[in-house]
MIROFI-845178 format. One record per residue (C-alpha): x, y, z; residue in one letter. Coordinates in steps of 0.1 Angstrom, whole numbers. Layout:
BEGIN
{atom {X Y Z} A}
...
//
This chain:
BEGIN
{atom {0 0 0} M}
{atom {28 24 -9} S}
{atom {7 54 -20} P}
{atom {-10 54 14} L}
{atom {9 63 45} D}
{atom {-19 52 68} H}
{atom {-13 32 100} K}
{atom {-22 -3 91} S}
{atom {-27 -37 107} K}
{atom {-36 -72 94} P}
{atom {-73 -78 91} R}
{atom {-86 -104 115} G}
{atom {-116 -118 96} G}
{atom {-137 -116 65} A}
{atom {-171 -108 80} D}
{atom {-172 -72 69} D}
{atom {-158 -78 34} L}
{atom {-179 -76 3} P}
{atom {-186 -112 -10} P}
{atom {-166 -106 -42} E}
{atom {-133 -104 -22} I}
{atom {-116 -136 -13} D}
{atom {-90 -133 14} L}
{atom {-69 -161 0} E}
{atom {-65 -145 -34} D}
{atom {-62 -109 -26} E}
{atom {-38 -85 -7} A}
{atom {-59 -69 20} I}
{atom {-51 -45 49} E}
{atom {-74 -26 73} E}
{atom {-67 11 76} I}
{atom {-82 37 99} V}
{atom {-85 71 82} E}
{atom {-95 101 104} P}
{atom {-121 124 88} V}
{atom {-125 149 115} G}
{atom {-116 158 151} P}
{atom {-137 130 166} D}
{atom {-147 110 136} V}
{atom {-128 81 119} A}
{atom {-138 53 95} F}
{atom {-124 19 88} T}
{atom {-116 10 52} A}
{atom {-99 -19 34} I}
{atom {-69 -12 13} D}
{atom {-72 -39 -13} W}
{atom {-51 -48 -44} T}
{atom {-61 -78 -65} P}
{atom {-33 -100 -78} H}
{atom {-26 -90 -114} A}
{atom {-2 -116 -126} G}
{atom {-20 -120 -158} D}
{atom {-18 -83 -164} A}
{atom {20 -80 -163} E}
{atom {33 -61 -193} G}
{atom {-2 -48 -202} M}
{atom {-11 -11 -201} V}
{atom {-43 9 -207} G}
{atom {-77 -7 -211} A}
{atom {-62 -42 -212} E}
{atom {-48 -40 -177} V}
{atom {-80 -25 -164} I}
{atom {-101 -53 -180} Q}
{atom {-80 -78 -161} T}
{atom {-84 -60 -128} L}
{atom {-121 -53 -130} V}
{atom {-131 -90 -130} K}
{atom {-126 -93 -92} R}
{atom {-137 -58 -82} L}
{atom {-166 -57 -56} P}
{atom {-199 -39 -60} N}
{atom {-189 -17 -30} A}
{atom {-181 20 -25} P}
{atom {-145 30 -24} G}
{atom {-116 49 -39} V}
{atom {-94 38 -68} Y}
{atom {-59 50 -79} R}
{atom {-47 48 -115} M}
{atom {-9 45 -117} M}
{atom {17 45 -145} N}
{atom {47 22 -150} A}
{atom {69 44 -129} A}
{atom {45 41 -99} G}
{atom {33 77 -102} D}
{atom {-4 82 -93} V}
{atom {-22 96 -123} L}
{atom {-57 99 -110} Y}
{atom {-77 93 -78} V}
{atom {-114 88 -80} G}
{atom {-143 76 -58} K}
{atom {-172 54 -67} A}
{atom {-205 42 -52} R}
{atom {-197 9 -69} S}
{atom {-160 3 -78} L}
{atom {-169 -25 -102} K}
{atom {-193 -3 -123} K}
{atom {-171 27 -123} R}
{atom {-139 9 -133} V}
{atom {-158 -11 -160} T}
{atom {-164 22 -178} N}
{atom {-127 27 -181} Y}
{atom {-122 -9 -193} A}
{atom {-146 -5 -222} Q}
{atom {-122 19 -240} G}
{atom {-149 44 -250} R}
{atom {-140 78 -236} F}
{atom {-158 111 -237} H}
{atom {-127 133 -235} T}
{atom {-91 133 -246} N}
{atom {-81 137 -209} R}
{atom {-97 104 -199} I}
{atom {-83 86 -229} G}
{atom {-48 97 -222} R}
{atom {-52 88 -186} M}
{atom {-63 53 -194} V}
{atom {-36 47 -220} R}
{atom {-9 56 -194} E}
{atom {-23 33 -167} T}
{atom {-3 2 -159} S}
{atom {-18 -7 -126} T}
{atom {-46 3 -102} M}
{atom {-50 2 -64} E}
{atom {-83 2 -45} F}
{atom {-96 11 -10} V}
{atom {-130 -3 -1} V}
{atom {-150 18 23} T}
{atom {-183 12 42} R}
{atom {-201 42 27} T}
{atom {-199 66 -2} E}
{atom {-194 95 22} I}
{atom {-162 78 35} E}
{atom {-151 73 -1} A}
{atom {-156 110 -9} L}
{atom {-136 122 22} L}
{atom {-108 97 15} L}
{atom {-107 108 -21} E}
{atom {-102 145 -12} A}
{atom {-75 135 13} N}
{atom {-55 115 -12} L}
{atom {-58 141 -40} I}
{atom {-43 167 -17} K}
{atom {-16 143 -5} R}
{atom {-6 127 -38} L}
{atom {-14 156 -63} R}
{atom {-23 133 -93} P}
{atom {-18 148 -127} R}
{atom {-53 143 -140} F}
{atom {-73 155 -110} N}
{atom {-85 190 -103} V}
{atom {-58 205 -80} L}
{atom {-57 234 -56} M}
{atom {-27 256 -63} R}
{atom {-28 275 -30} D}
{atom {-33 253 1} D}
{atom {-20 276 28} K}
{atom {-39 277 61} S}
{atom {-60 307 69} F}
{atom {-50 331 97} P}
{atom {-72 336 127} Y}
{atom {-74 361 156} I}
{atom {-66 346 190} L}
{atom {-76 360 223} L}
{atom {-56 339 247} T}
{atom {-71 323 278} G}
{atom {-39 311 295} D}
{atom {-29 343 312} H}
{atom {-44 367 338} V}
{atom {-42 395 311} S}
{atom {-52 379 278} P}
{atom {-34 391 247} G}
{atom {-46 394 211} I}
{atom {-25 378 183} Y}
{atom {-25 366 148} K}
{atom {-26 328 146} H}
{atom {-20 301 120} R}
{atom {-20 263 123} G}
{atom {-32 239 150} A}
{atom {-53 254 178} R}
{atom {-32 241 206} S}
{atom {-31 272 227} R}
{atom {-60 278 251} K}
{atom {-82 308 241} G}
{atom {-109 320 217} D}
{atom {-103 318 180} Y}
{atom {-121 341 155} F}
{atom {-119 336 118} G}
{atom {-109 326 92} P}
{atom {-96 358 76} F}
{atom {-87 359 39} A}
{atom {-52 371 44} S}
{atom {-26 379 70} A}
{atom {-29 416 60} G}
{atom {-66 416 68} A}
{atom {-58 401 103} V}
{atom {-31 427 109} G}
{atom {-54 456 100} R}
{atom {-82 442 122} T}
{atom {-59 436 152} I}
{atom {-45 471 148} N}
{atom {-80 486 149} S}
{atom {-91 464 178} L}
{atom {-61 475 198} Q}
{atom {-72 511 194} R}
{atom {-108 501 202} A}
{atom {-102 478 232} F}
{atom {-67 486 243} L}
{atom {-56 449 244} L}
{atom {-20 439 248} R}
{atom {-1 422 219} S}
{atom {32 416 237} C}
{atom {46 382 247} T}
{atom {42 368 282} N}
{atom {79 371 289} S}
{atom {79 408 278} F}
{atom {48 414 300} Y}
{atom {63 398 331} E}
{atom {95 419 329} N}
{atom {80 454 325} R}
{atom {86 480 351} T}
{atom {70 508 333} R}
{atom {45 511 304} P}
{atom {58 505 269} C}
{atom {53 527 238} L}
{atom {19 511 229} L}
{atom {5 524 262} Y}
{atom {19 559 254} Q}
{atom {2 559 219} I}
{atom {-31 546 234} K}
{atom {-29 511 218} R}
{atom {-28 492 252} C}
{atom {-43 497 286} A}
{atom {-10 489 304} G}
{atom {-21 459 325} P}
{atom {16 448 329} C}
{atom {24 477 352} T}
{atom {-10 481 369} G}
{atom {-22 511 348} E}
{atom {-55 493 347} I}
{atom {-69 468 372} S}
{atom {-73 431 363} H}
{atom {-111 436 366} E}
{atom {-111 466 343} G}
{atom {-89 448 317} Y}
{atom {-112 418 318} A}
{atom {-141 440 309} E}
{atom {-122 452 278} L}
{atom {-115 416 268} V}
{atom {-152 407 272} D}
{atom {-161 437 250} E}
{atom {-137 425 223} A}
{atom {-151 390 224} K}
{atom {-186 404 220} D}
{atom {-176 425 190} F}
{atom {-158 396 173} L}
{atom {-188 373 181} S}
{atom {-212 396 162} G}
{atom {-226 416 190} R}
{atom {-210 448 177} S}
{atom {-241 470 181} Q}
{atom {-243 461 218} K}
{atom {-206 471 223} V}
{atom {-210 504 204} K}
{atom {-241 513 224} T}
{atom {-223 506 257} E}
{atom {-192 527 247} I}
{atom {-215 555 234} S}
{atom {-234 556 267} A}
{atom {-201 556 287} A}
{atom {-189 585 265} M}
{atom {-221 605 272} Q}
{atom {-218 599 309} Q}
{atom {-182 610 310} A}
{atom {-191 641 291} S}
{atom {-219 649 316} Q}
{atom {-194 644 344} D}
{atom {-171 670 326} L}
{atom {-145 643 324} D}
{atom {-136 652 288} F}
{atom {-103 633 287} E}
{atom {-121 600 295} R}
{atom {-148 610 270} A}
{atom {-122 615 243} A}
{atom {-109 580 249} I}
{atom {-144 565 244} Y}
{atom {-147 587 213} R}
{atom {-115 573 198} D}
{atom {-126 537 206} R}
{atom {-159 543 188} L}
{atom {-140 557 158} A}
{atom {-118 526 157} A}
{atom {-148 502 157} L}
{atom {-163 521 129} S}
{atom {-130 518 110} H}
{atom {-130 481 114} V}
{atom {-166 478 100} Q}
{atom {-160 502 72} S}
{atom {-132 480 59} H}
{atom {-152 448 59} Q}
{atom {-172 457 28} G}
{atom {-205 440 26} I}
{atom {-219 430 60} N}
{atom {-251 410 53} P}
{atom {-281 412 77} A}
{atom {-294 377 70} T}
{atom {-262 357 68} V}
{atom {-244 351 101} D}
{atom {-219 323 92} E}
{atom {-213 312 56} A}
{atom {-186 308 29} D}
{atom {-196 320 -6} V}
{atom {-181 303 -36} F}
{atom {-184 314 -72} A}
{atom {-166 299 -103} I}
{atom {-158 315 -137} H}
{atom {-142 298 -167} Q}
{atom {-126 316 -196} E}
{atom {-96 311 -219} G}
{atom {-90 276 -207} G}
{atom {-85 288 -171} Q}
{atom {-107 287 -139} V}
{atom {-111 312 -111} C}
{atom {-129 303 -78} I}
{atom {-137 333 -56} Q}
{atom {-143 326 -19} V}
{atom {-159 351 6} F}
{atom {-158 344 43} F}
{atom {-187 357 65} F}
{atom {-186 352 103} R}
{atom {-207 367 130} T}
{atom {-225 387 103} G}
{atom {-192 404 92} Q}
{atom {-173 401 60} N}
{atom {-138 388 69} W}
{atom {-123 390 34} G}
{atom {-121 371 2} N}
{atom {-95 351 -18} R}
{atom {-92 341 -54} A}
{atom {-81 305 -63} Y}
{atom {-69 293 -97} F}
{atom {-71 255 -96} P}
{atom {-54 234 -122} K}
{atom {-80 216 -143} A}
{atom {-86 203 -177} D}
{atom {-104 230 -198} P}
{atom {-129 203 -210} A}
{atom {-143 199 -174} L}
{atom {-176 215 -165} E}
{atom {-177 241 -139} G}
{atom {-198 219 -116} S}
{atom {-172 192 -116} E}
{atom {-143 215 -110} V}
{atom {-162 233 -81} L}
{atom {-173 201 -65} G}
{atom {-138 186 -65} S}
{atom {-124 219 -52} F}
{atom {-149 221 -23} L}
{atom {-140 186 -11} A}
{atom {-103 194 -11} Q}
{atom {-108 229 4} F}
{atom {-125 216 35} Y}
{atom {-102 186 39} D}
{atom {-82 204 67} D}
{atom {-103 235 74} K}
{atom {-132 241 97} P}
{atom {-166 241 79} T}
{atom {-192 269 84} P}
{atom {-228 261 89} R}
{atom {-238 273 54} A}
{atom {-220 272 20} I}
{atom {-235 293 -8} L}
{atom {-226 285 -44} L}
{atom {-230 303 -77} S}
{atom {-240 270 -94} Q}
{atom {-250 234 -85} T}
{atom {-221 210 -81} V}
{atom {-220 172 -87} E}
{atom {-229 151 -57} D}
{atom {-240 182 -38} Q}
{atom {-262 164 -12} E}
{atom {-235 138 -7} L}
{atom {-209 165 -2} L}
{atom {-231 183 24} A}
{atom {-236 150 43} E}
{atom {-198 143 42} A}
{atom {-190 178 55} L}
{atom {-217 174 82} S}
{atom {-201 141 93} T}
{atom {-167 158 95} R}
{atom {-179 189 114} A}
{atom {-201 169 138} G}
{atom {-231 193 130} R}
{atom {-254 201 101} K}
{atom {-238 218 71} V}
{atom {-260 231 43} T}
{atom {-249 236 7} I}
{atom {-272 257 -15} S}
{atom {-275 278 -46} V}
{atom {-295 309 -37} P}
{atom {-322 320 -61} Q}
{atom {-333 353 -46} R}
{atom {-327 378 -18} G}
{atom {-295 389 -1} E}
{atom {-279 355 -4} K}
{atom {-283 357 -42} K}
{atom {-267 391 -41} D}
{atom {-237 377 -23} L}
{atom {-231 349 -48} T}
{atom {-235 374 -77} E}
{atom {-209 397 -60} N}
{atom {-186 368 -57} A}
{atom {-191 358 -93} L}
{atom {-183 393 -105} Q}
{atom {-151 393 -84} N}
{atom {-142 359 -100} A}
{atom {-147 373 -135} R}
{atom {-125 403 -127} E}
{atom {-98 383 -110} A}
{atom {-96 358 -140} L}
{atom {-96 387 -164} G}
{atom {-66 402 -147} R}
{atom {-48 369 -146} R}
{atom {-55 362 -183} L}
{atom {-41 397 -191} A}
{atom {-9 390 -170} E}
{atom {-5 355 -186} T}
{atom {-8 369 -221} S}
{atom {18 396 -213} T}
{atom {41 370 -198} Q}
{atom {36 347 -229} A}
{atom {46 376 -252} R}
{atom {76 384 -231} L}
{atom {88 348 -231} L}
{atom {83 346 -269} A}
{atom {103 378 -272} G}
{atom {130 364 -249} F}
{atom {133 333 -270} A}
{atom {136 354 -302} E}
{atom {162 377 -287} T}
{atom {185 350 -274} F}
{atom {180 326 -303} G}
{atom {160 298 -285} L}
{atom {140 273 -305} S}
{atom {109 279 -283} K}
{atom {98 301 -254} P}
{atom {113 288 -221} P}
{atom {90 272 -196} V}
{atom {115 274 -167} R}
{atom {141 301 -162} I}
{atom {165 300 -133} E}
{atom {184 331 -122} I}
{atom {214 330 -99} Y}
{atom {233 355 -78} D}
{atom {256 356 -48} N}
{atom {256 379 -18} S}
{atom {282 385 9} H}
{atom {302 412 27} I}
{atom {340 408 22} M}
{atom {333 371 17} G}
{atom {316 366 51} T}
{atom {282 348 54} N}
{atom {282 341 17} A}
{atom {249 329 2} V}
{atom {241 318 -33} G}
{atom {205 324 -45} A}
{atom {183 309 -72} M}
{atom {149 322 -82} V}
{atom {126 306 -108} V}
{atom {102 322 -134} A}
{atom {78 305 -157} G}
{atom {47 312 -179} P}
{atom {28 325 -149} E}
{atom {55 347 -134} G}
{atom {78 339 -104} F}
{atom {74 304 -89} V}
{atom {83 311 -53} K}
{atom {80 276 -40} N}
{atom {109 267 -63} Q}
{atom {133 293 -49} Y}
{atom {165 279 -33} R}
{atom {194 294 -13} K}
{atom {229 279 -10} F}
{atom {250 286 21} N}
{atom {285 286 7} I}
{atom {304 258 25} R}
{atom {337 254 8} S}
{atom {367 265 29} T}
{atom {390 265 -1} E}
{atom {373 295 -17} I}
{atom {391 328 -11} T}
{atom {368 352 7} P}
{atom {351 374 -19} G}
{atom {358 350 -48} D}
{atom {326 353 -68} D}
{atom {338 329 -94} F}
{atom {344 302 -68} G}
{atom {311 308 -51} M}
{atom {292 305 -84} M}
{atom {311 273 -92} R}
{atom {300 258 -59} E}
{atom {264 268 -64} V}
{atom {263 254 -100} M}
{atom {279 222 -90} E}
{atom {256 216 -60} R}
{atom {225 225 -80} R}
{atom {230 204 -111} F}
{atom {246 175 -94} S}
{atom {215 171 -73} R}
{atom {193 177 -103} L}
{atom {211 149 -122} L}
{atom {207 126 -92} K}
{atom {170 133 -86} E}
{atom {158 140 -122} H}
{atom {185 126 -145} G}
{atom {160 104 -162} D}
{atom {144 135 -177} V}
{atom {176 143 -196} V}
{atom {181 107 -207} L}
{atom {145 105 -220} A}
{atom {148 137 -239} D}
{atom {181 126 -254} D}
{atom {167 92 -264} A}
{atom {139 110 -282} A}
{atom {163 132 -301} G}
{atom {154 162 -279} G}
{atom {117 161 -288} E}
{atom {89 153 -264} A}
{atom {73 119 -268} A}
{atom {46 119 -294} A}
{atom {10 117 -284} V}
{atom {-20 108 -304} E}
{atom {-40 135 -323} A}
{atom {-62 154 -300} G}
{atom {-41 148 -268} D}
{atom {-37 185 -261} D}
{atom {-35 184 -224} I}
{atom {-6 206 -212} E}
{atom {18 196 -185} D}
{atom {11 228 -167} D}
{atom {-27 220 -165} I}
{atom {-20 185 -152} S}
{atom {-1 200 -123} G}
{atom {35 195 -132} S}
{atom {63 221 -134} F}
{atom {95 210 -151} P}
{atom {124 203 -128} A}
{atom {150 211 -155} W}
{atom {155 247 -165} P}
{atom {155 257 -202} D}
{atom {176 287 -195} V}
{atom {198 299 -166} I}
{atom {206 336 -162} L}
{atom {238 344 -143} I}
{atom {244 378 -128} D}
{atom {279 383 -141} G}
{atom {301 388 -171} G}
{atom {325 366 -191} Q}
{atom {344 354 -160} G}
{atom {313 341 -143} Q}
{atom {301 325 -175} M}
{atom {335 307 -180} T}
{atom {331 291 -145} A}
{atom {295 282 -151} V}
{atom {301 266 -185} R}
{atom {330 245 -171} K}
{atom {308 230 -145} I}
{atom {280 223 -170} L}
{atom {306 207 -193} S}
{atom {321 186 -165} D}
{atom {286 173 -157} L}
{atom {278 166 -193} G}
{atom {248 189 -196} I}
{atom {263 219 -214} E}
{atom {240 213 -244} D}
{atom {210 207 -222} R}
{atom {208 241 -206} V}
{atom {212 275 -223} V}
{atom {234 297 -200} A}
{atom {232 335 -204} I}
{atom {253 360 -185} G}
{atom {242 395 -176} I}
{atom {270 420 -169} A}
{atom {263 455 -155} K}
{atom {268 482 -181} G}
{atom {290 513 -181} Q}
{atom {288 531 -147} D}
{atom {265 502 -136} R}
{atom {235 519 -151} D}
{atom {203 500 -157} A}
{atom {197 498 -194} G}
{atom {233 493 -205} R}
{atom {237 457 -195} E}
{atom {258 434 -217} R}
{atom {246 399 -225} F}
{atom {269 369 -230} F}
{atom {256 339 -249} V}
{atom {276 310 -262} K}
{atom {285 313 -299} G}
{atom {277 350 -301} R}
{atom {296 382 -293} D}
{atom {284 401 -263} S}
{atom {256 425 -271} F}
{atom {232 450 -255} S}
{atom {195 456 -260} L}
{atom {177 489 -269} P}
{atom {170 509 -237} V}
{atom {132 506 -241} R}
{atom {131 470 -252} D}
{atom {104 451 -233} P}
{atom {126 420 -231} V}
{atom {153 442 -214} L}
{atom {128 453 -188} Y}
{atom {118 416 -183} F}
{atom {154 405 -177} V}
{atom {160 434 -154} Q}
{atom {129 423 -134} R}
{atom {143 388 -131} L}
{atom {177 401 -120} R}
{atom {162 425 -94} D}
{atom {142 396 -79} E}
{atom {173 374 -75} V}
{atom {191 404 -60} H}
{atom {163 408 -35} R}
{atom {162 371 -26} F}
{atom {200 369 -23} A}
{atom {204 400 -1} I}
{atom {175 389 21} G}
{atom {190 354 26} S}
{atom {225 369 33} H}
{atom {210 393 59} R}
{atom {191 365 76} A}
{atom {223 344 78} R}
{atom {243 374 90} R}
{atom {218 382 117} K}
{atom {218 346 129} K}
{atom {256 346 131} E}
{atom {256 379 151} M}
{atom {235 364 179} V}
{atom {253 330 178} K}
{atom {268 320 211} S}
{atom {300 300 215} P}
{atom {280 275 236} L}
{atom {261 266 205} D}
{atom {292 249 192} E}
{atom {295 224 221} I}
{atom {281 190 212} V}
{atom {258 179 241} G}
{atom {249 213 253} I}
{atom {212 219 245} G}
{atom {190 249 252} P}
{atom {183 239 288} G}
{atom {219 236 299} R}
{atom {229 266 278} K}
{atom {202 286 296} R}
{atom {214 273 330} A}
{atom {250 282 323} L}
{atom {242 318 311} L}
{atom {219 324 341} L}
{atom {247 313 365} H}
{atom {277 330 349} F}
{atom {260 359 330} G}
{atom {279 357 298} T}
{atom {294 331 275} A}
{atom {328 347 280} K}
{atom {325 341 318} A}
{atom {316 304 311} V}
{atom {347 301 289} S}
{atom {369 312 319} R}
{atom {352 291 345} A}
{atom {370 261 361} A}
{atom {355 226 362} V}
{atom {347 230 399} E}
{atom {327 262 392} D}
{atom {309 246 362} L}
{atom {298 216 384} R}
{atom {279 240 407} K}
{atom {254 248 380} V}
{atom {221 229 382} D}
{atom {220 202 356} G}
{atom {257 202 349} I}
{atom {274 169 358} S}
{atom {312 164 361} E}
{atom {313 148 327} Q}
{atom {294 178 311} V}
{atom {316 203 330} A}
{atom {347 187 316} K}
{atom {332 187 282} L}
{atom {325 225 284} V}
{atom {360 232 300} Y}
{atom {378 212 273} N}
{atom {360 230 245} H}
{atom {375 263 257} F}
{atom {408 249 268} H}
{atom {422 228 240} E}
{atom {456 224 257} S}
//
C-alpha cells in the first residue's frame, strides 16, 4: 500500500468484506482514516493480484483487474509504469465505475490519455460513499495526481486569537493547530486583513499584543501604552477587573454583538461628558471611531447571513477562477481568489465540486455554504462535511434575496480576477516569446532559473536561485545555498558560483537525471501523443524540474566558470546559459549579455525584453540579499556555547543564568561549572575542554 501512509494492521476476519473479495487470493489491509476531530472510519486497502496483467497497459490491464472488483463503495488510484499516481477517484460501486474505463470508449481526450498511461490500479473499499468522498479528497491533496483538479494554494487561513492562559489575555494573529488555550475568531482571507483588524481592535479595546515574557519583565508602560494602543495591565495602569471588561467587549464584538458594544461605549462617553471628564470621553470617542473603521473596511456586511462561505466559479480562456468570501458573525472577513489546475474540458460543476472537497479537507466548515451553481454530488458533499464537522452543514445555490446578491458579487469578483490573470498571462507569454527570439532559443522557455551571490567581504556568503515561468515567479521553487567550501578565497565570486552550480546540477542529475536521458533518447523532442491529446503539463499540475535557461548575474568570467561546471557534468548542451553584466557606470539599461556562440551585445533601452530581464535580475538580488542578511543576523546572535556538542537549550540557559555571559563560562574552572544545576562532572569537563584545548 505504498501510496497510502496510513497506520495499518492485518485484518482479523472476512465478516465485513464484500462477498466478491476472497482473502486467500487478494492482498488486504485494514486502515483507519481520520475524517474529523472526533470521527474516523475503517476501510480496506485492497489490491487484486494481477499476474495475468503483467506487461499490459491501458484498457487491457483495467479489464484484467475489473473482474474481481466488488460492488462496494471505495476509492481507486490509477498509476503509470513508474509508480506515479495519475488519478484518484471515488465510486459508489467500484466495479461499475472501473468497468467504464475498461470499455475503451472515452468522452474526453483527458480520460483517454489517462487510461492509456495506466499500468496498474489500487483500491480502497469503504463502508459508505461518504467515507469514499472524504478519503478521495485527502488522497488528492496528498498525492497531487496529474489528471485531478488540484488546488494551487493550500495555505492555512489566519485567525485572531484571544488567549485564555494568562491573567491578562493578549490578542494575536494565529495560523496552524489550535493548541493554545483561548478564543479563535476567523478565518480571515489574508494575514494583511488580520493585521489591520488587530491594529484597529487595539485602538478600540486597548488589548496587549506583547509576549508573556515581555509582559512579566516590564517595570514601566511601553510605547503602545503611550500611543493609546494598550491599557497597560503589565504595570498596573488598569486593574485586572477593568482589563477583563475590555477583553469581554472585544469577544462580544468579534462574536457579532458589535451593536451592543458600540451602544455601551457610546453611553459611557455620554456619561463622561456629563461628568465633565472630557479626557475620558475622548478615549471613548477614539474607541468608537476605531470600531467604525473596522466595520467600514469589511465591505458587505449582510443582515441575514451570520456564518457562511460563498463560492463562485468562472471559466474563460482555458483557465478557472474560484472566488471565496468568508462571513462570520454577520461580518465580511475578506475574500480570496483561487486558480485550480483543471482540464479545460471539465464542466464548472465538476471543478467546483472537487475543489470544495479538497478545500475543507483540513479546514473548519461553516454552517452554510453558498454556491454560484450546483455541483456534482451536492447532497453527498453536504452530508460528508456534516459528518466531518459533527453538526449540520448546508450547501445551497441561492435563487433570490440577499444570499443571491452575495453569490452574484462573488461571481463578479471571480470574473474580474480571472480577467486580470489572463491579461498577465498573455503579457508573460509575449515576453517569453520575445525572450526566445532575442536569445535565439528554439521555443519560449518554460522554466528560467536566475542565480546571484551575496556576501560582505566574503563573510556569510549565500548563493540564491529564483525561478520564473509562464505564470511569473514560482516562489515555491526558490532555493538558497550557504557557501560551505573552505577552499574559496573570501570574496571570490567565481568560486562561489562554481559551488552553487555544482551543487544545484549534481543534485538535479541525481533526482531527475531520467528526464535528460528520456529527452536525449527521443532526439530532444517530447514523446509523441495521439492527435487530440492536447493536455498541457502545466494544466496537469507538473512544473519541469530542469531549466530551459539559466541567467547568471555576471560577465565573461562568471560564464566561464558556469560553462565549465555544466561541461564537466555533461549537460552543457541541455541548458542555455546567459550572462548579464552590468553596463557602463553600472547603469540599468546598459547591460551586456553573454551567450555561447555570439559576441556580447546590448538591447535597446526601451526593449520590453530588457525590462523583463531586469525584473528577473532584481528579484534574484532581493532574494540573495535577504538570505544573506538573515544568515548574518543569525551569526551575530550566535553563542560559543552553540558549538559544544551535548549542550542543549536547557543547559545553555542554566550556564548563562549562572555566569551571566558566554565569556565568563569560557573562563570558569571545572569545579565552578559543576555548581550549575543540571551540569554533571562529565558535562563540566566537556565545556571546559571546549574552551581549553591544551
